[in-house]
N, C-alpha and C positions, 0 to 999 in steps of 0.2 A: 872530690866525689862524695866523700862521707858527709861533708858539710851540706851539700845539695840534698842528699837523702834525708839528713836530719831536719833541714828546713821544710822539706815536703811532708815529713811525718808530723812536724809541728803544725803546719797549716791544716793538714788533714784532721789532726786532733782538735784544733780550734774550731774547725767547721763542724766536726762531730758534736762538740760540746754545745755550739750554737743551735744545731739541729735538735738536740735533746731538750734544750730550754724552750725552743720554739714549739715543739710538740707538747711539752708540759704546759706551756702557757695556754695553748688551745684547750687542753683538757680542763685546766683550772678555770678558765674563763667561762666555759660551758656550765660549770657549777656555780661559780661566784656571781655571775651576772643575775641569774634568776634568784639566788639566795639574797643578794642585796635588795632586789625588788621586793621579795617576800618580807624581809625585815622592815623595810620602810612602810609597806602596806599594813602590816600588823601593828606597827607603832602608831599609824594614823587612826586606828580604831579608837584608842583612848584620847588622842588629841582632839578628834572630832567631837567626842562626847563632852570634853571639857569646854571646847569653844562654844558649843550649843547651849550648855547650861549657863555660860557666861552672859547670855542674853536674857536670862530669866530674872535673876537678882543677885546681889552681892553675897547673900547668905548661902544660896544654892551653889554659887561658884566656889566659895571658900570651902564649903563642906565637901564637894566633889573633888576639889583639888587636893585637899589634905587626905581624903579617903583614898584617892588614887595613889598618892605617894605612899601611904601606910600599907595598902594592900599589895603594892608592888614590892615594897621592902620585906614584908613579913610573909608573903605568899608566893606571888608569881616569880619573883627573883629566886626564891628558894627552889621552886620547881625547875626553873631554867638552869640553875646551877647543878642540881642533882642529876638531871637528865644528861648532863655532860658525860657521865660515866658510860652511858649507852653509846656515845660516839666512839669510845675506845673499843668496846666489845663488839658492837654490830659492824663497825667499819673493818676491824681486823678479821672478824669471822667471814665477812663477805669477800675480803681479799684472799683469804685462805680457801675459798670455795666451799666452806662449811655452811651451806645455805640454810640448813635446818636450824642452826644455832642463832641465826639472825632473828627468826621469829620467836625463839625461846627467850633470848635476851630482852626483846621488846616486851613480851608478855610479863617478864619478871619486873621490868621497869614500871609498867603500868600498875601492877599490884603494889609495888613499893611506894609509888607516888600517891596512890589513892589512900594508903595508910597515913602518909604524912599530912594529907589534907585534913584529917580529923582534928588534931590539936589546933591547926591553923584556924579552922572554922570556929572553934570554941573561943579563941582569942578575938576573932572578928565580931562575934556576937556581943562581946563586952568591950569593944574597942573605944566606945565613948568614955568609959570609966578611966581607961588608960590615958586618953587624950586630956581629960580634965585633970588627971593626976600630974601630968607634965606641964600644966599651966595653960592649956588651950581654952578658948571661950566655950561655955556650956552649949549655947545654941549651935555653934559650928560643929561641936563634938557629936551632938545628937543627929545632925544632918549627915555627918560622916558615917555614923553607925547605920543609918538607913541605906546608904550606898553600899557599905560593906556587906550587909546582910543579903541584899538583893544581887550582889555580884558573886555570892558563894557558888551558884551553879556554874559560873565561868571557871571557878577554881577547879571543880571536879572535871569539867570538860578539858581543862588544860592538863590535868594529870594523865589523861589518856592521849590528848592531842600532841603534846610535846614528844612523847616516845614515838608516836606514829610519824611525826615529822622527821625525827632522827633516823627512824627505820628507812624512810624513803631517801633521805639525804645520803645515808651510808651506801646506797646503791646508785647514787647519782641520778635519781629519779626526781628532778627538780621542776619539770614542766607541770605536773599535777599540783605541786605546791604553789607555783606562780598563778596558775589559772584559778585555783580554788580561793586563794587569798584575794585576788582581784574581784571575783564574784561576791565574796563576803563583804568587801568594802562597799561595793555597789549596793548591796542589800542593807548594809549598816546605816548609810547616810539617810535614806528616806525613813527607815524604821526609827532611827534616833530622833529625827525631826517630828515624826508622828507622835511618838510616845511622850516627848518633852513638851511640844507646843499644842498639838491637836488634842491629845487626851489630858494635857496639863498635869503630867505625872512628875515633872521636875527631876529631882535627884533619883527617885525610883525608876523613872523612865530611862535615864542615862545608864543606870546599872542593868536594867532589863535588856536594853538594846545591846549592850556589850556582851551579856551572858548569852543571848539568843544568837548573836553573830558568831560567838565562839563555838556554840553547839552546831551551827550550820557548817562551819569550817570542818569540824570533826566528822560530821555525817558525810560530807563530800569526800574526804580523804578515806574514810572507812569503806565507802562504796567502791572507790578506786582500788584499794588494797584487796578487797574481796573479789572483784570481778576482772581485774586487769591481768593479762597474761604475763606482764612484766614481774608480777609478784608471786607467780605460781610456785617457784622453787623455795621462796622464803616466807610463805604464808604464815601469818600470826595465828596461833591456836593456843588455848589455855590448857596446859597439861601439867602433870606433876613435876616435869623437868624445870619448869619456870620457878617453882618454889626452891629447888635445889641450888639455884644460882643467885638467889636474892643476896646472900652474903657477899658473893663476888661482885655483884652490881654495886652494893654500898661501899665496898673498898675503893672503888673509883668515884662513886657519886659524891661521897662526903667531902673529900678534898676538892673535887670539882666545884661543889657548892661554895666551899670556903673561898676558893679562888675567884669565883664570880661575884659573890655577895659582899666580900670585904670592901672592895672599892665602892660598890654601889652604896653600901651603908655609910661609908666615910663621907660621901657627897651629901647624903641626907643629914649627917651630923653637922656639916658646915652650914646647911640651911637653917637648922635649929639654932646654931650658935649665932648666926647673923641677927636673930631676933633679940639678942642681948646687947647688940652694938648701939652706939649713939645714933639717933635717927634710924631706928630699925625698919621703918616703912621703906625708905630709899634703899638701904643696904640689902634687905631681904629681896626686894623687887629686882635689883641688879643681879644678885647672886642667883636668883631663880631663873632669870633670863639667860645668864651664862650657862647654867646647868641644862636648860632646855636646848640651847644651841649645841652644847657638847653631846647631849643624849641623841639628838636628831642626827648629828654627824656619825655617832657611834654605830648607827645601823648600817653604814657603808662598810667599814672594816670588819664588822661582825659577820656580814655576809661573806667577805673574803676569808675570814677565819673559819667559817663553816666549810668552805671549799678546801682550806688547808687541812682541816680535820679529816675530811673524807679522803683526800688524795693520799695523805701520809698514812692513815690507818689501813687503807686498801693495799698500799704497796708494802707496808710492814707485814701485814697478814699474808700477803703473797710471797713473802721472803725475798723482797727486792730492796735491800737497804740503799743501794745507789740511786734507784729511782725515787725513793723516799727523800733522799738528800736533795736531789734536783727539784722535787716538788716544794721542799722547804724554802729554798732560795728563790724559787719562782714566785711564790706567794708573798715573800718578804719584799721582793722587788716591786710587785704589783701594789702592795700596801704603801710603799715609799712614794710611788708615783701619785697615788690617790691623796696621800697626806700633803705633798707639795702643792698639788692643784688646789685642794680645799683651803689650806692655810693661807696660800697666796691670795686667793679670791677674797677670803674674809678680811685679810689685812688691808687690801685696797678698798674694801667697802666699809671700813671701820667707822667712818663718819656718818654713814647713813644706816648702818645695821640696826641701831636702836629703834629707828622709826618703824621697823617691822613689828615691834612689841609695844611701843608707847609713843605718845606725842609730847610727853613731858621732857622739856629740854635738859633738865638735870639728869634724867635717866639716860637720854641719848648721849650726852657728853661723857657720862660715867662709863657707858658701854664702849665708847670709842677708846677710852683709856684702858679698859679691860681686854680689848680685842687682841693685842699682841700676846697676852697670857693665854687667851683662848686658842690662839694659833699654836702655841707650844703644846697645849693639851691635845689638840687635833693630831699633832705629830706623834706624841707619846701614846695616845689612844689607838692609833692605827697600828703601831708596832705591837702594843700589848694585846690587842684583839686578835691579831694574826698569830702571834706566838702562843697565846692561850689556846687557839684552835690546834696548833701543832702539838701542844702539850696534851690536849684531849685525845688527839689521834694517836699519840705515842703511848700514853698511859702514865705520864709523870706529872699528873695534876697535883700531887702532894708537894712537889717542889715549888710549883706556882703558888700554892697556898701559903707556904712558909715565906716566900718572897713578898707576897702581898701583906702579910702580917707585919713584917719588918718595915716595908716601904711606907705604908700608910699609918700604922698605929705606933711605930717607934720613931718615925721621922715626920711624915706628912702632917698629921693632925697636930702634934705638939708644936711644930714650926708654924702652922696656921694660927694656933692660939696665941703664940708669942707675938707674931707679926700683927695679927688682927687686933689684939687687946693691949698687950704691953707696949708695942711700938706704934699703936694707934693708926695702923694702915687700913683698918676696917675690912670691907669686903675684898679689897685688893690683896690685903695680907692673907686673908683666909684662902683665897684662890692660889696665891703663890705657894702656900703650904702644900696644897693638893698637887700643884704642878711639880714641886720638888719630889713628892712621893711618887708621882707618875714617872719622872725621869729616872729615879732610882730603880723602880720596878722594871721599866722597859730596858734599861741598860743591863741589869742583872739577868733578865730573861733572855736577852739577845746573846749575852756571853755564854749562858748555859746552852742555848741552841747551837751556837758556833762550835762548842767543844763536845757536842753529843756524839757518841759512838753509835752510828746507825746500824752497824752489823749486830751490835749487842741488843739494840732495840728490836731488831727483827727476830733475834733468838728468843727474847722475852715474849714477843707476840706469839711465836710458835708454841712455847711452853704454856702460855695463857689459854690458847685455844684447845689444848689437850686436856685441860683441867675439867671442863664440862663433860667431855666424853667419859673421863674416868669416874666422875661423880655419878653420872647416869648409869654407867655399867655397874657400879657398886650397889646402887639402889635397886637395879633390876635383879642382881644376884641375891641381894638380901630378901627381896620379895619371893624369889624362887625357893630360897631356903625355908622361908616361913610356910610356903605352900606344901613343901615336902614334909 
């Protein structure tokens, strides 16, 4: 009799677990689906600009390509990394039902990112001198400078836009993000064509189109935040409280930026190194194509990682550690399925994949050889993107930063240099090095996630949310004392 009762309890427990995962999968999918689409649509803005200028002349294409890479590395990636700190703070504040803090944190992030833009702009103004210093062609460097200067407005719009996106994301308000990004892409295509070909602005036209599209995206989202009833309780307003939490924002923002930027920068280092190989034209072309495929794929798990950040931060803020744990394993399962589907598809298309980028048979054959390594990158990128989202939602970005430093700069890049140059494996050796770094990174992050004490993380979130209230109260008390 006791055995029968035990079996019934076991079946009931199993069904309960499946039900929880099923419900969490629905919640996660409602966020992940739109965020994946948003990531792809935003990525296409720059892709379209590069594709269109490619039909002008080689100099314009080379200038815009290198300027896009440099502005991403030194500016847009930095903002994307720093704003990750907001995912911790806004997500947990919303989960804790401290809705006023969501607006305060967002305002603080906007102020902080605008300040960061100032030194970045100075660098972009003199970017041609830097490019010439590292051995780039003078004419290409001057063309890149034109693009960088005219894309500065997009940098400032991004400093406001990225916090607003995280503000909406933390509240699971993904539909306005999806609708706005689709409208912006539809606006960007004809605008980009008109400025580049109709008005013959070339490089400047590509930069202007990108800047104007970013500002349109920002305007659409600001109008939604201002007038939507969904944002009524969390409305963003510029108050003195926002300045009080700038320090707290940077405590999460800096390690988040390190976590995001280190791998991004390591890939750019490989592209630069490929120019030193024998037959650099072929090796650089192949490595750039591999990087393009990897970056395009990364938009998929990045969207799932955004959902992971939102779900985990909301549940920790609400004091539900078990629900956060279920959310973690649900998004990891989702990422695993995505990685298997994409890597399998790429592997079976390996012999024709190169034709999407070039008609040169040497490049097509080289890409076929590189595709199994790209498939490995797809798997590791999926795991890393989702666990990075979990890290941002939990608030342990600093651990991810340390892992990335070790994985890519102590192992990945040195192995890439040895295999690429010493062992004469060229671009294949360089990519193997980055794959090794990615495997180390993903494995360590997965182990950290597996052994995370979610009850402890929920307690930390509760303490974190109480800090702003204490800081504001102290400021108000200080003001009252001064008045007396």
